[in-house]
NUKEKOL-683715 format. One record per residue (C-alpha): residue in three letters; x, y, z. Coordinates in nm, 4 decimals, always signed. Example, Ala and Ser with C-alpha at 12.3 -4.5 7.8 and 13.67 -1.06 7.14 Angstrom:
<resn ALA, u +1.2300, v -0.4500, w +0.7800>
<resn SER, u +1.3670, v -0.1060, w +0.7140>
***
This chain:
<resn MET, u -1.1804, v +1.6590, w -0.6953>
<resn SER, u -1.3948, v +1.8006, w -0.9691>
<resn LEU, u -1.4380, v +2.1602, w -1.0408>
<resn ARG, u -1.7877, v +2.1419, w -0.9189>
<resn ALA, u -1.7121, v +1.9821, w -0.5885>
<resn ARG, u -1.4055, v +2.2475, w -0.5225>
<resn LEU, u -1.6389, v +2.5293, w -0.5908>
<resn ALA, u -1.9070, v +2.3890, w -0.3616>
<resn HIS, u -1.6181, v +2.3480, w -0.0870>
<resn LEU, u -1.5307, v +2.7260, w -0.1151>
<resn ASP, u -1.8968, v +2.8044, w -0.0609>
<resn PRO, u -2.0218, v +2.9804, w +0.2625>
<resn PRO, u -2.2445, v +2.7532, w +0.4763>
<resn PRO, u -2.5850, v +2.6868, w +0.3172>
<resn ARG, u -2.7893, v +2.8206, w +0.6426>
<resn LEU, u -2.5605, v +3.1408, w +0.6205>
<resn VAL, u -2.6167, v +3.1989, w +0.2540>
<resn ASP, u -2.9911, v +3.1755, w +0.3127>
<resn TRP, u -3.0051, v +3.4066, w +0.6234>
<resn SER, u -2.7681, v +3.6312, w +0.4335>
<resn LEU, u -3.0160, v +3.6611, w +0.1309>
<resn PHE, u -3.2952, v +3.7349, w +0.3959>
<resn ALA, u -3.0617, v +4.0167, w +0.5460>
<resn LEU, u -2.9746, v +4.1557, w +0.2255>
<resn VAL, u -3.3251, v +4.1448, w +0.0578>
<resn GLY, u -3.4626, v +4.3529, w +0.4004>
<resn LEU, u -3.1589, v +4.5965, w +0.4014>
<resn THR, u -3.2250, v +4.6857, w +0.0262>
<resn ALA, u -3.5981, v +4.7181, w +0.0937>
<resn ALA, u -3.5321, v +4.9420, w +0.3750>
<resn THR, u -3.3049, v +5.1334, w +0.1933>
<resn GLY, u -3.4986, v +5.1466, w -0.0896>
<resn LEU, u -3.8254, v +5.2703, w +0.0578>
<resn THR, u -3.6105, v +5.5369, w +0.2695>
<resn SER, u -3.4661, v +5.6571, w -0.0591>
<resn PHE, u -3.8023, v +5.8077, w -0.1648>
<resn TRP, u -3.8111, v +6.0386, w +0.1218>
<resn VAL, u -3.4595, v +6.1971, w +0.1074>
<resn GLY, u -3.2575, v +6.3688, w -0.1600>
<resn HIS, u -2.9966, v +6.6058, w -0.0039>
<resn PRO, u -2.6204, v +6.5039, w -0.0818>
<resn SER, u -2.5962, v +6.4401, w +0.2865>
<resn ASP, u -2.8034, v +6.1300, w +0.2599>
<resn ALA, u -2.5905, v +5.9868, w -0.0304>
<resn ALA, u -2.4852, v +5.6914, w +0.2011>
<resn ILE, u -2.8481, v +5.5620, w +0.2056>
<resn PHE, u -2.8235, v +5.4995, w -0.1690>
<resn TRP, u -2.4544, v +5.3818, w -0.1688>
<resn ILE, u -2.5751, v +5.1123, w +0.0987>
<resn HIS, u -2.8714, v +5.0223, w -0.1242>
<resn ALA, u -2.6373, v +4.9809, w -0.4313>
<resn VAL, u -2.3828, v +4.7574, w -0.2433>
<resn ALA, u -2.6440, v +4.5419, w -0.0568>
<resn GLY, u -2.8423, v +4.4907, w -0.3863>
<resn LEU, u -2.5038, v +4.3987, w -0.5972>
<resn SER, u -2.4099, v +4.1453, w -0.3145>
<resn ILE, u -2.7334, v +3.9501, w -0.3786>
<resn PRO, u -2.6603, v +3.8032, w -0.7062>
<resn PRO, u -2.3234, v +3.6099, w -0.5941>
<resn LEU, u -2.5114, v +3.4534, w -0.3152>
<resn LEU, u -2.7750, v +3.3545, w -0.5628>
<resn VAL, u -2.5452, v +3.1900, w -0.7709>
<resn VAL, u -2.4246, v +3.0110, w -0.4718>
<resn LYS, u -2.7868, v +2.9072, w -0.3720>
<resn PHE, u -2.8847, v +2.8085, w -0.7158>
<resn ARG, u -2.5856, v +2.5748, w -0.7601>
<resn ARG, u -2.6782, v +2.3921, w -0.4403>
<resn VAL, u -3.0490, v +2.3624, w -0.5351>
<resn ALA, u -3.0358, v +2.2891, w -0.8816>
<resn GLY, u -3.0652, v +1.9165, w -0.8689>
<resn ARG, u -3.3860, v +1.9264, w -0.6576>
<resn VAL, u -3.5440, v +2.1655, w -0.8997>
<resn ARG, u -3.4709, v +1.9724, w -1.2221>
<resn ASP, u -3.6013, v +1.6393, w -1.0573>
<resn ARG, u -3.9897, v +1.7272, w -1.0331>
<resn ARG, u -4.0194, v +1.4272, w -0.7922>
<resn ALA, u -3.8532, v +1.6243, w -0.5062>
<resn TRP, u -4.0608, v +1.8985, w -0.5361>
<resn ASP, u -4.2805, v +1.9918, w -0.2635>
<resn ARG, u -4.5660, v +2.2584, w -0.2123>
<resn ALA, u -4.3113, v +2.5315, w -0.1382>
<resn THR, u -4.1206, v +2.4554, w -0.4498>
<resn PRO, u -4.2972, v +2.6820, w -0.6970>
<resn LEU, u -4.2815, v +2.9679, w -0.4630>
<resn SER, u -3.9123, v +2.9447, w -0.4381>
<resn ILE, u -3.8889, v +2.9435, w -0.8302>
<resn LEU, u -4.0913, v +3.2244, w -0.8557>
<resn LEU, u -3.8982, v +3.3927, w -0.5595>
<resn ALA, u -3.5750, v +3.3259, w -0.7389>
<resn ALA, u -3.7146, v +3.4844, w -1.0696>
<resn VAL, u -3.8459, v +3.7985, w -0.8863>
<resn ALA, u -3.4864, v +3.8368, w -0.7190>
<resn VAL, u -3.3125, v +3.7884, w -1.0770>
<resn ALA, u -3.5664, v +4.0597, w -1.2242>
<resn ALA, u -3.4913, v +4.2886, w -0.9290>
<resn ALA, u -3.1002, v +4.2853, w -0.9851>
<resn ALA, u -3.1190, v +4.2866, w -1.3555>
<resn THR, u -3.3550, v +4.5657, w -1.3950>
<resn GLY, u -3.1679, v +4.7803, w -1.1294>
<resn VAL, u -2.8261, v +4.7007, w -1.3216>
<resn ALA, u -2.9533, v +4.7922, w -1.6381>
<resn TRP, u -3.1228, v +5.1248, w -1.5107>
<resn ALA, u -2.7619, v +5.1957, w -1.3586>
<resn VAL, u -2.5858, v +5.1403, w -1.6975>
<resn GLY, u -2.8410, v +5.3302, w -1.9013>
<resn VAL, u -3.0332, v +5.0704, w -2.0574>
<resn VAL, u -3.3460, v +5.2450, w -2.2215>
<resn VAL, u -3.6840, v +4.9963, w -2.2894>
<resn PRO, u -3.9728, v +5.1667, w -2.3907>
<resn LEU, u -4.2537, v +5.1200, w -2.1416>
<resn GLY, u -4.4975, v +5.3612, w -2.1897>
<resn PHE, u -4.5297, v +5.5764, w -1.8843>
<resn TRP, u -4.2789, v +5.3456, w -1.6775>
<resn THR, u -3.9098, v +5.3019, w -1.6846>
<resn LEU, u -3.7048, v +5.0073, w -1.5703>
<resn LEU, u -3.6355, v +5.2021, w -1.2500>
<resn ASN, u -4.0239, v +5.1507, w -1.1797>
<resn LEU, u -3.9856, v +4.7981, w -1.2724>
<resn HIS, u -3.7238, v +4.7548, w -1.0095>
<resn ILE, u -3.8975, v +4.9249, w -0.7423>
<resn LEU, u -4.1947, v +4.6714, w -0.8257>
<resn PHE, u -3.9965, v +4.3839, w -0.8033>
<resn GLY, u -3.8007, v +4.4925, w -0.4928>
<resn LEU, u -4.1477, v +4.5294, w -0.3383>
<resn LEU, u -4.2694, v +4.1747, w -0.4567>
<resn LEU, u -3.9531, v +4.0448, w -0.3002>
<resn VAL, u -4.0457, v +4.1214, w +0.0581>
<resn PRO, u -4.3692, v +3.9225, w +0.1070>
<resn LEU, u -4.2512, v +3.6403, w -0.1241>
<resn LEU, u -3.9329, v +3.5966, w +0.0777>
<resn LEU, u -4.1616, v +3.6076, w +0.4009>
<resn VAL, u -4.3965, v +3.3009, w +0.2855>
<resn HIS, u -4.0750, v +3.1395, w +0.1771>
<resn LEU, u -3.9053, v +3.1609, w +0.5029>
<resn ARG, u -4.2140, v +3.0193, w +0.6473>
<resn ALA, u -4.2020, v +2.7106, w +0.4625>
<resn ARG, u -3.7909, v +2.6603, w +0.4603>
<resn TYR, u -3.7282, v +2.8074, w +0.8170>
<resn ARG, u -3.3818, v +2.6517, w +0.9429>
<resn PRO, u -3.2213, v +2.8436, w +1.2376>
<resn LEU, u -2.8577, v +2.9721, w +1.1786>
<resn ARG, u -2.6025, v +2.7912, w +1.3919>
<resn ARG, u -2.2919, v +2.9169, w +1.5734>
<resn THR, u -2.0665, v +2.7043, w +1.3768>
<resn ASP, u -2.1883, v +2.8562, w +1.0380>
<resn VAL, u -2.0125, v +3.1852, w +1.1377>
<resn ARG, u -1.7295, v +3.0804, w +1.3210>
<resn GLU, u -1.4827, v +3.0125, w +1.0522>
<resn ARG, u -1.2191, v +3.2904, w +0.9755>
<resn ARG, u -1.2683, v +3.1801, w +0.5967>
<resn VAL, u -1.6441, v +3.3062, w +0.5800>
<resn ALA, u -1.5497, v +3.6432, w +0.7399>
<resn LEU, u -1.2983, v +3.6857, w +0.4546>
<resn GLN, u -1.5351, v +3.5509, w +0.2026>
<resn TYR, u -1.8083, v +3.8341, w +0.3145>
<resn ALA, u -1.5776, v +4.1078, w +0.3463>
<resn GLY, u -1.4557, v +4.0179, w -0.0298>
<resn LEU, u -1.8370, v +4.0168, w -0.1367>
<resn VAL, u -1.8755, v +4.3424, w +0.0362>
<resn VAL, u -1.5709, v +4.5050, w -0.1505>
<resn ALA, u -1.6441, v +4.3521, w -0.4859>
<resn ALA, u -2.0149, v +4.4905, w -0.4775>
<resn GLY, u -1.8887, v +4.8448, w -0.3985>
<resn VAL, u -1.6170, v +4.8211, w -0.6771>
<resn THR, u -1.9100, v +4.6895, w -0.9202>
<resn SER, u -2.1054, v +4.9911, w -0.8247>
<resn ALA, u -1.8585, v +5.2222, w -0.9236>
<resn GLY, u -1.7916, v +5.0269, w -1.2068>
<resn LEU, u -2.1346, v +5.0591, w -1.3398>
<resn ARG, u -2.1122, v +5.4337, w -1.3232>
<resn TRP, u -1.7743, v +5.4107, w -1.5223>
<resn LEU, u -1.9248, v +5.2095, w -1.7838>
<resn ALA, u -2.2346, v +5.4655, w -1.8403>
<resn THR, u -1.9809, v +5.7449, w -1.8528>
<resn LEU, u -1.7530, v +5.5840, w -2.0858>
<resn PHE, u -2.0280, v +5.4664, w -2.3252>
<resn GLY, u -2.2155, v +5.8208, w -2.2868>
<resn THR, u -2.5380, v +5.6518, w -2.1810>
<resn PRO, u -2.8165, v +5.8144, w -2.0290>
<resn ALA, u -2.7173, v +5.7045, w -1.6971>
<resn ALA, u -2.4031, v +5.8729, w -1.7436>
<resn THR, u -2.5922, v +6.2002, w -1.5882>
<resn ARG, u -2.7195, v +5.9710, w -1.2485>
<resn ARG, u -2.7294, v +6.1565, w -0.9396>
<resn PHE, u -2.6501, v +5.9512, w -0.6457>
<resn THR, u -3.0316, v +5.8814, w -0.6183>
<resn GLY, u -3.0144, v +5.7069, w -0.9368>
<resn SER, u -3.2266, v +5.9949, w -1.1112>
<resn ARG, u -3.1204, v +6.0808, w -1.4622>
<resn ALA, u -3.0670, v +6.4444, w -1.5909>
<resn LEU, u -3.3355, v +6.6073, w -1.8294>
<resn ASP, u -3.1923, v +6.8183, w -2.1029>
<resn SER, u -3.1494, v +7.1950, w -2.0071>
<resn ASP, u -3.3891, v +7.2811, w -2.2484>
<resn ALA, u -3.6546, v +7.0073, w -2.1666>
<resn ASP, u -3.9751, v +7.0990, w -2.0366>
<resn LEU, u -4.0397, v +6.9274, w -1.6953>
<resn PRO, u -4.2498, v +6.6209, w -1.6847>
<resn VAL, u -4.6078, v +6.6601, w -1.5725>
<resn THR, u -4.5793, v +6.4373, w -1.2725>
<resn SER, u -4.8210, v +6.3855, w -0.9549>
<resn TRP, u -4.8051, v +6.1480, w -0.6660>
<resn VAL, u -5.0721, v +5.8682, w -0.6465>
<resn ALA, u -5.3924, v +6.0257, w -0.8162>
<resn ASP, u -5.3555, v +6.3844, w -0.7455>
<resn ASP, u -5.5297, v +6.5754, w -1.0307>
<resn PRO, u -5.7837, v +6.8479, w -0.9446>
<resn ASP, u -5.9927, v +7.0504, w -1.1706>
<resn PRO, u -5.7879, v +7.3875, w -1.2784>
<resn VAL, u -5.8024, v +7.6130, w -0.9981>
<resn ASP, u -6.0107, v +7.9505, w -1.0228>
<resn PRO, u -5.7728, v +8.2229, w -0.9388>
<resn THR, u -6.0768, v +8.4543, w -0.8511>
<resn THR, u -6.2146, v +8.2295, w -0.5758>
<resn TRP, u -5.8865, v +8.0810, w -0.4468>
<resn THR, u -5.7062, v +8.1946, w -0.1230>
<resn LEU, u -5.4080, v +8.1015, w +0.0534>
<resn SER, u -5.4444, v +8.0653, w +0.4246>
<resn VAL, u -5.1588, v +8.0671, w +0.6848>
<resn GLY, u -5.2706, v +7.9647, w +1.0107>
<resn GLY, u -5.1837, v +7.7497, w +1.3123>
<resn LEU, u -4.9342, v +7.8709, w +1.5926>
<resn VAL, u -4.9268, v +8.2105, w +1.4307>
<resn GLY, u -5.0156, v +8.5335, w +1.5907>
<resn ARG, u -5.2034, v +8.6966, w +1.2820>
<resn PRO, u -5.3737, v +8.4422, w +1.0487>
<resn LEU, u -5.3359, v +8.5321, w +0.6645>
<resn GLU, u -5.5765, v +8.4875, w +0.3848>
<resn LEU, u -5.4314, v +8.6046, w +0.0788>
<resn GLY, u -5.5477, v +8.5683, w -0.2949>
<resn VAL, u -5.3699, v +8.5689, w -0.6073>
<resn ASP, u -5.2826, v +8.9170, w -0.6403>
<resn ASP, u -5.1724, v +8.9373, w -0.2900>
<resn LEU, u -4.8731, v +8.7319, w -0.4013>
<resn ASN, u -4.5379, v +8.9194, w -0.3967>
<resn SER, u -4.3391, v +8.7087, w -0.6382>
<resn THR, u -3.9987, v +8.8399, w -0.6092>
<resn ALA, u -3.8029, v +8.5650, w -0.4400>
<resn GLU, u -3.5734, v +8.3841, w -0.7066>
<resn ARG, u -3.4417, v +8.0312, w -0.6579>
<resn GLN, u -3.2414, v +7.8077, w -0.8899>
<resn ALA, u -3.3303, v +7.4620, w -0.7426>
<resn LEU, u -3.2948, v +7.1044, w -0.8247>
<resn LEU, u -3.6164, v +6.8978, w -0.8696>
<resn ASP, u -3.5454, v +6.5200, w -0.8411>
<resn CYS, u -3.8433, v +6.3076, w -0.8940>
<resn THR, u -3.8863, v +5.9612, w -0.7923>
<resn SER, u -3.9731, v +5.8502, w -1.1079>
<resn GLY, u -3.6260, v +5.8765, w -1.2187>
<resn TRP, u -3.5309, v +6.2227, w -1.3611>
<resn TYR, u -3.4160, v +6.5284, w -1.2255>
<resn ALA, u -3.3692, v +6.8865, w -1.3528>
<resn GLU, u -3.2425, v +7.2227, w -1.2260>
<resn ARG, u -3.4842, v +7.5086, w -1.3169>
<resn ASP, u -3.5461, v +7.8691, w -1.1986>
<resn TRP, u -3.8278, v +7.9452, w -0.9922>
<resn ARG, u -3.9777, v +8.2651, w -0.8876>
<resn GLY, u -4.2354, v +8.3175, w -0.6174>
<resn VAL, u -4.2755, v +8.4115, w -0.2392>
<resn ARG, u -4.0200, v +8.3147, w +0.0233>
<resn LEU, u -4.2352, v +8.1142, w +0.2755>
<resn GLY, u -4.0172, v +8.2444, w +0.5353>
<resn ASP, u -4.1554, v +8.6060, w +0.4708>
<resn LEU, u -4.5085, v +8.4742, w +0.5117>
<resn LEU, u -4.4484, v +8.3224, w +0.8278>
<resn ASP, u -4.2844, v +8.6560, w +0.9581>
<resn VAL, u -4.5878, v +8.8597, w +0.8461>
<resn ALA, u -4.8125, v +8.6086, w +1.0265>
<resn GLY, u -4.6179, v +8.5838, w +1.3456>
<resn ALA, u -4.5104, v +8.2270, w +1.3865>
<resn SER, u -4.5283, v +8.1206, w +1.7627>
<resn GLU, u -4.2422, v +8.0313, w +1.9747>
<resn ASP, u -4.3791, v +7.6924, w +2.0379>
<resn ALA, u -4.3659, v +7.6446, w +1.6386>
<resn ALA, u -4.1249, v +7.3344, w +1.5117>
<resn TRP, u -4.2735, v +7.2293, w +1.1764>
<resn VAL, u -4.4736, v +7.3665, w +0.8677>
<resn THR, u -4.7476, v +7.1822, w +0.6846>
<resn VAL, u -4.7987, v +7.2792, w +0.3139>
<resn ARG, u -5.1417, v +7.1562, w +0.2151>
<resn SER, u -5.2821, v +7.1095, w -0.1557>
<resn VAL, u -5.6421, v +7.1500, w -0.2593>
<resn THR, u -5.6501, v +6.7839, w -0.2942>
<resn GLY, u -5.5822, v +6.7167, w +0.0591>
<resn TYR, u -5.2236, v +6.6025, w -0.0103>
<resn ARG, u -4.9814, v +6.7453, w +0.2166>
<resn TRP, u -4.6275, v +6.7478, w +0.3566>
<resn SER, u -4.4384, v +6.8711, w +0.6819>
<resn LEU, u -4.1086, v +7.0603, w +0.6986>
<resn PRO, u -3.9031, v +7.1410, w +0.9849>
<resn LEU, u -3.9700, v +7.5236, w +1.0506>
<resn ASP, u -3.6062, v +7.6108, w +0.9702>
<resn GLU, u -3.6067, v +7.4430, w +0.6584>
<resn ALA, u -3.9924, v +7.5771, w +0.5410>
<resn ARG, u -3.8423, v +7.9415, w +0.6092>
<resn ASP, u -3.5798, v +7.8617, w +0.3316>
<resn ALA, u -3.8518, v +7.7391, w +0.1017>
<resn VAL, u -4.0286, v +7.8876, w -0.1938>
<resn LEU, u -4.4130, v +7.8999, w -0.2876>
<resn ALA, u -4.3572, v +7.9292, w -0.6594>
<resn THR, u -4.5638, v +8.1199, w -0.9139>
<resn HIS, u -4.3371, v +8.1353, w -1.2192>
<resn LEU, u -4.1143, v +7.8312, w -1.3747>
<resn SER, u -3.8334, v +7.9329, w -1.5836>
<resn GLY, u -3.9806, v +8.3048, w -1.6455>
<resn GLU, u -4.3234, v +8.1536, w -1.7079>
<resn ARG, u -4.6236, v +8.1545, w -1.4955>
<resn LEU, u -4.7149, v +7.8203, w -1.3652>
<resn ASP, u -4.9413, v +7.6034, w -1.5708>
<resn HIS, u -5.2141, v +7.3774, w -1.4118>
<resn GLY, u -5.0016, v +7.0545, w -1.4512>
<resn HIS, u -4.7289, v +7.2140, w -1.2451>
<resn GLY, u -4.9405, v +7.3588, w -0.9681>
<resn TYR, u -5.0848, v +7.6843, w -1.0507>
<resn PRO, u -5.1356, v +7.9117, w -0.8769>
<resn ILE, u -4.8567, v +7.8187, w -0.6276>
<resn ARG, u -4.6442, v +7.5014, w -0.5785>
<resn LEU, u -4.3874, v +7.4378, w -0.2866>
<resn VAL, u -4.0241, v +7.4432, w -0.4129>
<resn ALA, u -3.7884, v +7.2666, w -0.1261>
<resn PRO, u -3.4468, v +7.2210, w -0.2067>
<resn GLY, u -3.2827, v +6.8997, w -0.1147>
<resn ARG, u -3.6403, v +6.7338, w -0.1035>
<resn ARG, u -3.7677, v +6.4790, w -0.3579>
<resn GLY, u -4.0037, v +6.5881, w -0.6247>
<resn PHE, u -4.3373, v +6.4475, w -0.4462>
<resn GLN, u -4.2681, v +6.6625, w -0.1601>
<resn TRP, u -4.3079, v +6.9814, w -0.3820>
<resn VAL, u -4.6761, v +7.0291, w -0.2951>
<resn LYS, u -4.8616, v +7.1543, w -0.5827>
<resn TRP, u -5.1790, v +7.3632, w -0.6012>
<resn VAL, u -5.1208, v +7.4889, w -0.2412>
<resn GLU, u -5.4167, v +7.6200, w -0.0710>
<resn GLY, u -5.3076, v +7.6095, w +0.3070>
<resn ILE, u -4.9929, v +7.6714, w +0.5066>
<resn GLU, u -5.0373, v +7.5533, w +0.8945>
<resn VAL, u -4.7649, v +7.6081, w +1.1524>
<resn ARG, u -4.7339, v +7.3340, w +1.4161>
<resn ARG, u -4.5638, v +7.1738, w +1.6948>
<resn ARG, u -4.5184, v +6.8390, w +1.5507>
<resn PRO, u -4.5402, v +6.7137, w +1.1885>
<resn ASP, u -4.9348, v +6.6425, w +1.0545>
<resn PRO, u -4.9687, v +6.2765, w +1.0665>
<resn ARG, u -5.2309, v +6.2917, w +0.8251>
<resn GLN, u -4.9735, v +6.3523, w +0.5550>
<resn TRP, u -4.9368, v +5.9636, w +0.5772>
<resn ILE, u -5.3150, v +5.9137, w +0.5085>
<resn ALA, u -5.2920, v +6.1673, w +0.2226>
<resn ILE, u -4.9988, v +6.0414, w +0.0633>
<resn PHE, u -5.2197, v +5.7132, w -0.0396>
<resn VAL, u -5.5492, v +5.8552, w -0.0834>
<resn SER, u -5.5352, v +6.2151, w -0.2101>
<resn GLY, u -5.7006, v +6.2671, w -0.5140>
<resn LEU, u -5.9159, v +5.9489, w -0.5006>
***
C-alpha cells in the first residue's frame, strides 16, 4: 500500500470531515463575534475556544484538499460550484494564516489596518461562502460516520494538538520577543507605556468639537431628581487606573480622572426599579451597563493628568473597566437610568455618526 493510500486510510470519513469543518467555522465565527463584546479576564474561555476551534480547521482542510485535489486539477470534473469551492478554500486558508501570523507577532504595513483586521474580514467572509457551498454540496451525515472508536480518538487528538499549538504560538512570540509577546487573552497587543493612546472611534463617529459653553450632561430616566450639569459642575476627583482594550488590536493601561458615575446616580436618586444605565454620546451612539457595574464606572475628564482632547471624547468619556474600547462611550451628553438595556444601542452601533 502506497504512503498516500495509508494516509487516506487514516483519514476520518469524508462526510464527517465536511460537517466538522462546517461546525468549526460556525463555532469560530460565533466566538469571534462574541469576543467583540467581552474583555474581562473571566471571559477568557471564549477566546481560548476560538483559538482551539480555529487551529483545528487547517488539519481538516489538509485532509479535504488531499481528497478533492484530483477533481480540482481535472477541469473536466468541474461543475458550477467548483469555483466557489476554490474561493472558500482560499478564504479559509487566509483566515487561518492571518490569525496565526497575528498570534506570533508578524507585522505587515497595511495603513490603518492590521493582520487582525484582515483575519476578522476573512472570518466574516467564510460564513456566507460556506452556507452557499453547503447548499451546493450538501450530504447528510450518517450514523456510521461517527461510530468508530478510531474517529473519536482522532478528534480528541485534534483538539489536544490545537490547544498545544495555541500555547506554542504564544511561547514562540515570547521566545523571539515579537510584538505578540505582550498579547492579552483577547489577542490585543500592548502599547508602550509612554505612547499616546490612538484616536479610534466605532463606525463613523466623528462629531464637530463640543462647545463647552453650551454642552450639558443630563441624568434622567428612573431617577427621583433629574440633573442637568455643565462643564464647571463636574467635580473631577475620582481617579482610576484602567485598561483600555481596543478591538482593533491594542491595549494600554492609563490613569484616568473624572466623576464617579455612581456618585451622580446617588445624587439623582436612582429608583429601586432601576437595573441598567445607558450612557449616550452627542452622536447618538450609546451603550448600556448593569447598574452595579455602572456605579463603578467613571465619566473621565482627564487622561494621564491632561484634560481630554476632542479625539478622546472631550468633555467627558465613559471609562468602563473590563469592557472593550468601543463600549467606552465618547463625547457623553446623557445618562439614562432604565429597567432594561436600551435596544437602540444595536441600531446606533451601526449608524451613529452617519
